[in-house]
C-alpha positions as CSV (number, residue, x, y, z in Angstrom):
1,M,11.2,-3.3,-1.4
2,T,7.6,-2.5,-2.0
3,V,6.0,-5.5,-0.3
4,L,6.5,-6.4,3.4
5,F,5.0,-9.4,5.1
6,F,3.4,-8.8,8.5
7,N,6.0,-11.0,10.2
8,Q,8.7,-8.5,8.8
9,I,7.1,-5.4,10.3
10,N,6.9,-3.9,13.8
11,A,6.0,-0.5,15.3
12,T,9.3,1.0,14.3
13,D,8.3,0.5,10.6
14,I,5.4,3.0,10.5
15,E,7.2,5.1,7.9
16,K,7.7,2.1,5.6
17,A,4.5,0.2,6.3
18,G,2.0,2.9,7.4
19,G,0.0,2.8,10.6
20,K,-2.2,-0.2,9.7
21,G,0.8,-2.2,8.4
22,A,2.9,-1.5,11.5
23,N,0.0,-2.4,13.8
24,L,-0.6,-5.7,11.9
25,G,3.1,-6.4,12.2
26,E,3.1,-5.7,15.9
27,M,0.1,-8.0,16.4
28,T,1.7,-10.7,14.4
29,Q,5.0,-10.4,16.4
30,A,2.9,-10.6,19.6
31,D,1.3,-13.9,18.4
32,F,-2.2,-12.4,18.0
33,P,-4.4,-14.4,15.6
34,V,-3.7,-12.3,12.6
35,P,-4.1,-14.0,9.2
36,K,-0.9,-14.2,7.2
37,G,-0.6,-11.3,4.9
38,F,1.5,-8.4,3.6
39,C,1.2,-4.7,2.9
40,I,2.3,-2.4,0.1
41,T,4.9,-0.1,1.5
42,T,4.9,3.7,1.3
43,E,7.6,3.2,-1.4
44,G,5.1,1.2,-3.4
45,Y,2.5,3.9,-2.9
46,Q,4.9,6.5,-4.1
47,K,5.7,4.5,-7.2
48,I,2.0,4.5,-8.1
49,I,1.5,8.2,-7.4
50,N,4.7,9.2,-9.2
51,A,4.1,7.0,-12.2
52,E,1.1,9.1,-13.2
53,D,2.2,12.4,-11.6
54,L,-0.9,12.5,-9.4
55,Y,0.4,14.9,-6.7
56,P,-0.7,18.0,-8.6
57,Q,-4.3,16.6,-9.0
58,I,-4.4,15.5,-5.4
59,E,-3.2,18.9,-4.2
60,I,-5.8,20.8,-6.2
61,L,-8.5,18.6,-4.7
62,L,-7.3,19.1,-1.2
63,N,-6.6,22.8,-1.4
64,T,-9.1,24.4,-3.8
65,S,-12.1,22.2,-4.0
66,S,-15.3,23.2,-2.3
67,N,-16.2,19.5,-1.7
68,S,-16.2,17.9,1.7
69,L,-13.1,16.0,2.8
70,A,-15.0,12.7,2.4
71,E,-15.9,13.6,-1.2
72,N,-12.3,14.6,-2.0
73,A,-11.0,11.4,-0.4
74,K,-13.3,9.4,-2.8
75,K,-12.1,11.4,-5.8
76,I,-8.5,10.8,-4.8
77,Q,-9.2,7.1,-4.3
78,Q,-10.7,6.9,-7.8
79,L,-7.7,8.7,-9.3
80,I,-5.5,6.0,-7.8
81,V,-7.8,3.1,-8.8
82,D,-8.0,4.3,-12.4
83,I,-4.3,4.4,-13.1
84,P,-2.4,1.3,-14.3
85,M,-0.2,-0.3,-11.7
86,P,3.5,-0.2,-12.5
87,E,4.5,-3.7,-13.7
88,D,7.4,-4.2,-11.3
89,L,5.0,-3.5,-8.3
90,A,2.3,-5.8,-9.8
91,K,5.0,-8.5,-10.1
92,E,6.0,-8.2,-6.5
93,I,2.4,-8.4,-5.4
94,R,1.8,-11.5,-7.4
95,H,4.9,-13.1,-6.0
96,A,3.8,-12.3,-2.4
97,Y,0.3,-13.8,-3.1
98,R,1.9,-16.9,-4.4
99,K,4.2,-17.1,-1.4
100,L,1.1,-16.8,0.9
101,A,-0.7,-19.5,-1.0
102,G,2.4,-21.8,-0.7
103,E,2.8,-22.0,-4.4
104,K,6.2,-22.0,-6.1
105,T,7.0,-18.5,-6.9
106,I,8.2,-17.6,-10.3
107,T,10.3,-14.5,-10.6
């Protein structure tokens, strides 16, 4: 699964949901006023990175570049933004948005 709703996540899910996702899940579970939402799992992130074989490019930026960490982070972010999202992940995200909006979901 590449999308998890905040009410499905807790602190033990940090490897699946990342730190921010796990924290939002914990706050949701504790009845803090967190808007309903979801996160893309680390599995979803891996799908995006692997679809375009970005690891070698990211590794070069991190290990051999003379740029600052902030500059490299922006370049890595742009690499990810510029690639097409795998359709199966895009479909899951659309489904999750429809569920949040209370619309009938079409699979």
